[in-house]
N, C-alpha and C positions, 0 to 999 in steps of 0.2 A: 526520846521523841525522835521519831523516823518519818521523815518526809516524800512525797513525790516533788521532782523539780519544780512541777507548776503551785504545791503548796510551799514549796520555799520562797519562789520567787513572792507568792503572794503573804506571807509572812515576812520576808525581809522589807516589803513594801508597808505595811502596817508598822513594822518597829523602827525601823530608821526614820524618825519622824523629823529631824533635820535635813537629810537628805546627804550628809556628807561622808556616807558609805562605811560606816562602822557604827555600831550600839553599843550604849553605855547601861548602866546594870537598869538604868529606870529607866529607857528605854527597851530595852529587855521584859522588861514585868511589863511595863502597856503594853506590849505588841502581843507577848503573851495572852493577856486578859485579852484584848479585841479580837485576836487570833480565834481562841478557844469561845470566846461567846457566837462569834459568828459560825463555829465549827458546830455548836450546841444547839444551834438556834435560838440564841440571845439569852440564853440562860448562863448567867454568871456564877466563874468557876472562880471559888479563892485558891489562890496558890500561896502559902506560907514564904512568908521573906526567906528563910534558910534555905527552902527549895530553890527559891529563884536566884541565892546567893551559891549555891552548887552548880547550876545549870552555869550561870554565867562563869563560873570558876572552869568547868570542864570545857565551855568554849574555846575561852580566852587562853590559848595557846602559847602564846607568848608572854604573857602575864603583863601586858602593857594598860590593864584595866578597861581594854575595849575590845570588841569583836567586829575583827574585819570579818567583811561577806566572805572571804575565801576560807575564815577560820570556821563559820558558820556553815556553808556548803561542804565542805572538807568533812564534817562532822555529820550531817544529817544525809549525805547521801553516800555514807556509808555500806557497802551490800551485806555485811555480816552480822547488821546490827539485827534485824529480825532472828539470824541466827543463835548470836546473843541471848537475846531477851529468852527465847525457848530453852537454852541450857541454864541461864539464871531460874527459867523456872521451875523447871526438872529438879534443881538443887532444893528449892524452897518449898515447894509441893507436899503435900502426902502420897509418898511413895503406892500405895492399894488405891486410893480413888483418885489419883493424878490434878486435883483438885487444890486449892488453898482456901481453909476457913480462917476464923478471926485468926485463930494462934499461929497460922502461918504468916499472915499478913501484919502481924504483931510483931513476930520474931526478924522479921524484914526491916519492918519501920524502927525498930528498937537498935538497928544495928545503925542507921543512919543518928540516930539520937535526937531525932527533930521532932517527932511528931507524939501528939497526945493520944489518948484512950479516945476521944473524941474525932480526932484525923483519922484513926484506923477506922473508926465505924464509916466517917463520912467516904473514905475509899471503897470499905466492902461495898456500902450502898450504890456508889458510881459506878464500880466495875462490875457488880452483880447483875448483867442485863438480866439472864432469866430469872433471878427471883428466887433462887436455891439457898440463898445464904453462903453458897461459896463461889470461887471464882475457877473458871475451866480455862484452859492455856489459851484459848480463844479469844475468852472477856478479858484474860491478862494482856494478850495482844493488842485488843481495841484500847484497851486504856492507856496503855504506852505509846500507842501510835499519834 
């Protein structure tokens, strides 16, 4: 997830429930759900616990089981995030159509070993904005931000 500075501050306000300047995994989960519900105009988006754990682990750079605001902001404000996402999309997408269909999404999800067939269908439905059954680069970037 790559956020604007304003979105970072908004997310942090949602997530740091006890105001101690750091996030537990439970605060991260609650903050993500609240932030995404607001971003999606009240629509609740279920994030599997395995994904929450993966996000938490990536953000907890010092491994102390808490995410400091500094750790969070450093990761979210990385300027190369969008370019990294584009490069990953190009590795995963069909080289001819430059889109990801069910097979490509399944391959991506299977690499993490934390998504079921239902999860893959849900990802396709949520990311496929134009409803063509495939995810193009713009849809991929929108889904990841």
